[in-house]
C-alpha positions as CSV (number, residue, x, y, z in Angstrom):
1,X,107.8,111.0,136.9
2,X,106.8,112.2,133.5
3,X,110.2,113.3,132.3
4,X,111.5,109.9,133.2
5,X,109.2,108.1,130.7
6,X,111.9,107.9,128.0
7,X,114.7,106.5,130.2
8,X,114.5,103.2,128.3
9,X,114.4,104.8,124.9
10,X,117.8,106.5,124.5
11,X,119.1,104.9,121.3
12,X,122.3,106.4,120.1
13,X,122.8,105.8,116.4
14,X,126.2,104.8,115.2
15,X,128.2,107.7,113.8
16,X,130.3,105.3,111.9
17,X,127.3,104.0,110.0
18,X,126.6,107.4,108.4
19,X,130.1,108.9,107.9
20,X,132.3,108.4,104.9
21,X,135.0,105.8,105.8
22,X,137.7,107.9,104.2
23,X,137.0,110.9,106.4
24,X,140.4,111.5,108.1
25,X,139.6,114.7,110.0
26,X,136.6,115.7,112.1
27,X,134.1,117.7,110.2
28,X,132.1,120.5,111.8
29,X,129.1,118.2,112.2
30,X,131.3,115.5,113.9
31,X,132.8,118.1,116.3
32,X,129.4,119.4,117.3
33,X,128.0,115.9,117.7
34,X,130.9,114.8,119.8
35,X,130.8,117.9,122.0
36,X,127.1,117.5,122.5
37,X,127.4,113.9,123.6
38,X,130.2,114.8,126.0
39,X,128.1,117.6,127.5
40,X,125.1,115.3,127.9
41,X,127.2,112.7,129.6
42,X,128.2,115.1,132.4
43,X,124.7,116.5,132.7
44,X,125.3,119.8,130.9
45,X,122.1,119.6,129.0
46,X,122.0,123.3,128.0
47,X,125.4,122.9,126.2
48,X,124.3,119.6,124.7
49,X,121.2,121.3,123.3
50,X,123.3,124.1,121.8
51,X,125.8,121.7,120.2
52,X,123.1,119.4,118.8
53,X,121.4,122.5,117.4
54,X,124.7,123.3,115.7
55,X,124.9,119.7,114.4
56,X,121.4,120.0,112.9
57,X,122.5,123.2,111.1
58,X,125.6,121.4,109.7
59,X,123.5,118.4,108.7
60,X,121.0,120.6,106.9
61,X,123.8,121.6,104.5
62,X,124.4,118.0,103.4
63,X,123.0,116.9,100.0
64,X,119.6,115.3,99.8
65,X,118.3,114.0,103.2
66,X,121.4,112.8,105.0
67,X,121.0,110.3,107.8
68,X,123.0,112.6,110.1
69,X,120.2,115.1,110.1
70,X,117.8,112.6,111.6
71,X,120.4,111.5,114.1
72,X,121.0,115.1,115.3
73,X,117.3,115.8,115.5
74,X,116.6,112.7,117.6
75,X,119.4,113.7,120.1
76,X,118.2,117.3,120.2
77,X,114.7,116.1,121.0
78,X,116.1,113.9,123.8
79,X,117.9,116.8,125.6
80,X,114.9,119.1,125.1
81,X,112.7,116.5,126.8
82,X,115.2,116.0,129.5
83,X,115.1,119.8,130.3
84,X,111.3,119.9,130.3
85,X,111.2,121.8,127.0
86,X,108.3,119.8,125.7
87,X,106.9,122.1,123.1
88,X,110.3,122.5,121.3
89,X,110.9,118.7,121.6
90,X,107.5,118.0,120.1
91,X,108.4,120.2,117.1
92,X,111.8,118.5,116.8
93,X,110.4,115.0,116.8
94,X,107.6,115.9,114.3
95,X,110.2,117.2,112.0
96,X,112.3,114.0,112.2
97,X,109.2,111.9,111.6
98,X,108.4,113.9,108.5
99,X,111.9,113.2,107.2
100,X,111.4,109.4,107.8
101,X,108.0,109.7,105.9
102,X,109.6,111.4,102.9
103,X,112.3,108.6,102.9
104,X,109.8,105.8,103.4
105,X,111.4,104.8,106.7
106,X,108.4,105.2,109.1
107,X,108.6,101.5,110.1
108,X,112.2,101.5,111.3
109,X,113.6,101.2,114.8
110,X,114.8,104.8,114.5
111,X,111.3,105.9,113.7
112,X,110.1,104.1,116.8
113,X,112.6,106.1,118.9
114,X,111.2,109.3,117.4
115,X,107.6,108.2,118.1
116,X,108.5,107.4,121.7
117,X,110.2,110.8,122.1
118,X,107.2,112.5,120.6
119,X,105.0,110.7,123.0
120,X,107.1,111.8,126.0
121,X,107.0,115.4,124.8
122,X,103.2,115.3,124.4
123,X,102.9,113.8,127.9
124,X,104.9,116.7,129.3
125,X,102.3,119.0,127.7
126,X,99.4,117.0,129.2
127,X,98.4,115.4,125.9
128,X,97.8,112.0,127.4
129,X,95.8,110.4,124.7
130,X,98.2,111.5,122.0
131,X,101.0,110.1,124.1
132,X,99.3,106.7,124.3
133,X,98.9,106.6,120.5
134,X,102.5,107.4,119.9
135,X,103.7,104.9,122.4
136,X,101.6,102.2,120.8
137,X,103.1,103.1,117.4
138,X,106.6,102.8,118.9
139,X,105.8,99.4,120.4
140,X,104.3,98.0,117.2
141,X,107.3,99.1,115.1
142,X,109.8,97.6,117.6
143,X,108.0,94.4,117.9
144,X,108.0,94.0,114.2
145,X,111.6,95.2,113.5
146,X,113.4,94.0,116.6
147,X,111.3,91.0,117.8
148,X,108.8,90.5,120.6
149,X,111.5,89.9,123.3
150,X,114.0,92.6,122.5
151,X,115.1,94.9,125.3
152,X,113.8,97.9,123.5
153,X,110.3,96.4,123.5
154,X,110.5,96.2,127.3
155,X,111.0,100.0,127.3
156,X,108.1,100.5,125.0
157,X,105.8,98.3,127.2
158,X,106.9,100.2,130.3
159,X,106.2,103.6,128.8
160,X,102.8,102.5,127.5
161,X,101.9,101.0,130.8
162,X,102.9,104.2,132.6
163,X,100.6,106.4,130.5
164,X,97.8,103.9,131.0
165,X,98.2,104.2,134.7
166,X,97.9,107.9,134.4
167,X,94.5,107.3,132.8
168,X,93.4,104.9,135.5
169,X,93.7,101.9,133.1
170,X,95.5,99.7,135.6
171,X,93.9,96.5,134.3
172,X,95.4,97.2,130.9
173,X,98.8,98.3,132.3
174,X,99.5,95.3,134.5
175,X,100.0,92.6,131.8
176,X,102.2,94.9,129.9
177,X,104.4,95.5,132.9
178,X,104.5,91.8,133.7
179,X,105.7,91.1,130.2
180,X,108.2,94.0,130.3
181,X,109.6,92.7,133.6
182,X,110.3,89.3,132.1
183,X,112.0,90.8,129.1
184,X,114.0,93.3,131.2
185,X,115.3,90.7,133.7
186,X,116.3,88.4,130.9
187,X,118.1,91.3,129.0
188,X,119.8,93.1,131.9
189,X,119.5,90.9,135.0
190,X,117.5,91.7,138.1
191,X,119.8,94.4,139.4
192,X,119.3,97.1,136.8
193,X,117.6,100.6,136.8
194,X,115.2,99.6,134.0
195,X,114.0,96.6,136.1
196,X,113.5,99.0,139.0
197,X,111.4,101.3,136.9
198,X,109.1,98.5,135.8
199,X,108.8,97.2,139.4
200,X,107.9,100.7,140.5
201,X,105.2,100.9,138.0
202,X,103.8,97.5,139.1
203,X,103.8,98.9,142.6
204,X,101.8,101.9,141.4
205,X,99.3,99.5,139.8
206,X,98.8,97.4,142.9
207,X,98.6,100.5,145.1
208,X,95.7,101.8,143.1
209,X,94.1,98.3,143.2
210,X,94.4,98.4,147.0
211,X,96.7,95.4,147.0
212,X,99.0,97.2,149.5
213,X,101.2,94.2,150.6
214,X,102.0,93.5,146.9
215,X,102.7,97.1,146.2
216,X,104.9,97.4,149.2
217,X,106.9,94.4,148.1
218,X,107.4,95.7,144.6
219,X,108.3,99.2,145.8
220,X,110.9,97.7,148.2
221,X,112.5,95.7,145.4
222,X,112.6,98.8,143.2
223,X,114.1,100.9,146.0
224,X,116.8,98.3,146.7
225,X,117.8,98.1,143.0
226,X,117.6,101.9,142.7
227,X,119.8,102.6,145.7
228,X,122.4,100.1,144.5
229,X,122.5,101.2,140.8
230,X,121.5,104.8,140.9
231,X,122.3,105.9,144.4
232,X,120.1,106.5,147.5
233,X,119.6,110.2,146.7
234,X,118.6,109.6,143.1
235,X,115.1,110.9,142.3
236,X,114.0,107.5,141.0
237,X,115.0,105.9,144.2
238,X,113.1,108.6,146.0
239,X,110.0,107.8,144.0
240,X,110.2,104.1,145.1
241,X,110.6,105.1,148.7
242,X,107.6,107.3,148.4
243,X,105.7,104.3,147.1
244,X,106.7,102.3,150.2
245,X,105.7,105.1,152.5
246,X,102.3,105.4,150.8
247,X,101.8,101.6,151.0
248,X,102.6,101.8,154.7
249,X,100.1,104.6,155.2
250,X,97.3,102.7,153.5
251,X,98.1,99.8,155.9
252,X,98.1,102.1,158.9
253,X,101.8,101.5,159.6
254,X,102.4,105.1,160.5
255,X,105.6,104.5,162.5
256,X,107.3,103.0,159.4
257,X,105.8,105.5,156.9
258,X,106.8,108.9,158.5
259,X,110.6,108.5,158.4
260,X,110.4,107.6,154.7
261,X,108.2,110.7,154.0
262,X,110.8,112.9,155.7
263,X,113.6,111.3,153.7
264,X,111.8,111.7,150.4
265,X,110.8,115.3,151.1
266,X,114.4,116.2,152.1
267,X,115.8,114.6,148.9
268,X,113.3,116.3,146.6
269,X,113.8,119.7,148.3
270,X,117.6,119.3,147.9
271,X,117.6,118.1,144.3
272,X,114.6,119.9,142.9
273,X,114.2,122.9,145.1
274,X,111.5,123.6,147.8
275,X,108.9,124.8,145.3
276,X,108.9,122.0,142.7
277,X,105.6,120.1,141.9
278,X,107.2,116.8,142.9
279,X,107.7,118.3,146.4
280,X,104.0,119.1,146.4
281,X,103.1,115.6,145.5
282,X,105.2,114.3,148.5
283,X,103.6,116.8,150.8
284,X,100.0,115.7,149.9
285,X,100.8,112.0,150.6
286,X,102.6,113.0,153.8
287,X,99.5,114.9,154.9
288,X,97.4,111.9,154.2
289,X,99.5,110.0,156.7
290,X,99.3,112.8,159.2
291,X,95.5,112.7,159.0
292,X,95.5,109.0,159.7
293,X,97.7,109.7,162.7
294,X,95.1,112.3,163.9
295,X,97.5,115.2,163.4
296,X,95.1,117.4,161.6
297,X,96.9,120.7,162.1
298,X,100.2,119.4,160.7
299,X,98.4,117.9,157.8
300,X,96.6,121.2,157.0
301,X,100.0,123.0,157.0
302,X,101.5,120.6,154.5
303,X,98.3,120.7,152.3
304,X,98.4,124.5,152.3
305,X,102.1,124.5,151.2
306,X,101.4,121.9,148.5
307,X,98.5,124.0,147.2
308,X,100.7,127.1,147.1
309,X,103.4,125.3,145.1
310,X,101.0,123.9,142.6
311,X,99.3,127.3,142.2
312,X,102.6,128.9,141.5
313,X,103.5,126.2,139.0
314,X,100.1,126.3,137.3
315,X,99.4,122.6,138.0
316,X,96.7,120.7,139.8
317,X,98.6,117.5,140.7
């Protein structure tokens, strides 16, 4: 879930805004930038990172502090985060923010994107409080520069709420998500992946508050939208299905829960591999259901496998 916190924050700056109008042929920076974008579009993130790194090198040779350098750094940070390279991404975003500081541009929407990316990188490194601080900065800037009801603000609210949930601050997260949902539905309509993400987070809030029927409803809405817009095998859709299964478990609806746990487990093993931490998370919740069904031995087997995966990955949850 962590690496998906920036899904609402991908802001691609206009190349036309920073290139000389008279430039008839592609420069080395333009070629690298275009090739990186094409690679990212088809999911070749390693190639995208290499090309954005090349674009950064080209932009560093421009006179003064050229806007193209910040553009390339922001995109480089995005693909680093997407690959789970959180420490390099943190360094990249800190560098671009230092450029904005030198230029007196720390209160721009581009700076907000950098703060949000930095927050996501810190979250990947387990720096939760730092993440919250950076997400709050991004939100404050976007509210000021874009307006209180801009679609980007919905993304900021969703990200901030998500990190609050991780700190068991559900009471603070819920009104942010309610506001984000209103903005998102107005901006994109009800059938959009960003709306599904917010609904999924609302489901997580209500699950923790033991409002299981409400959580079930929100996870079902999120799963329906996710399946229609992202596909039934997408990891986000899988996350919402896991929420439904967990809500069923907490309501002792074992018969409805187990098929969903099996489906989510199969999807995660296929997409992420059998030893990924997200597989372990599914195994733990599946084991909870098995214990409620008085199937202790099966539950212990899943718990042992989850513990082994987490030990190998060096994580505790």
